[in-house]
N, C-alpha and C positions, 0 to 999 in steps of 0.2 A: 445587590448580589451579582457576582460575576458568573457568567455562563462558561463552564469548563469543558463543554462538549468538543469544541474545535481542538483543544489541547489533547484530550484523551483520544479522540477519533484519529487525529493526525499521528499521534505517537504509535497507536496500535497498528494502523495501516502502514506506517513507515517500517516498523519492525517486520510485519508479516510480508510486505511486498519488497523487501530488500533482495535484489537479484542474487541468487545463489545460496541464500540462507536456508529457506525452506524449499523453494523451488525456483527454477529458471525457465523462462519462456523467451525465445527459443534457445536451446542449448546447442552445443557443437555437433552432436550426432543425432539428436532426437528433437521432437517438438517440445516436450516437457522433461526436465531432469530434476530430481529431488535431491537436496542436500549436497550439491556439488562444490559449494564454496568457491566457485569461479564465476566470472561474469564477462560480458562483452558489451560493446557499444550499442548494438541493436537491442540486447536484453535490457540495458538501462533505459533506453527510450520506451520500449514496450511497457516496462514496469512503471515508468513515470506516467504514461498515458492511463494505465489502469488505476494508479493511485489518484490521479486528478479526477477521473470519472467517478470513482467510488466516494471520494471525499466531497465532491460536488453533490452527488445524489444524497448522501447522508446528511450533509449540513444544510443544503438549500431546499431540497425537495421533501425529505422526511422530517427535517427540522429537529434533529436529535438535540436534546438539551440536558445538561447536568448541572444542578445547582448544589453547591456545598455550603453547609452552614445553617 
């Protein structure tokens, strides 16, 4: 059986942490801006670091597993 957890966790985190989609850290005028649909280089780097930290914690430390079938 294949473990589908990395696929699902990665997809959900990618969608939720896309800069400007739901929120953006940092924004142009504030610390956090919601639903701006704009992004910057600094925002991309911060969201990538948050993504890496969360996916590492969920897949390696918590060992989330999803088996289909």
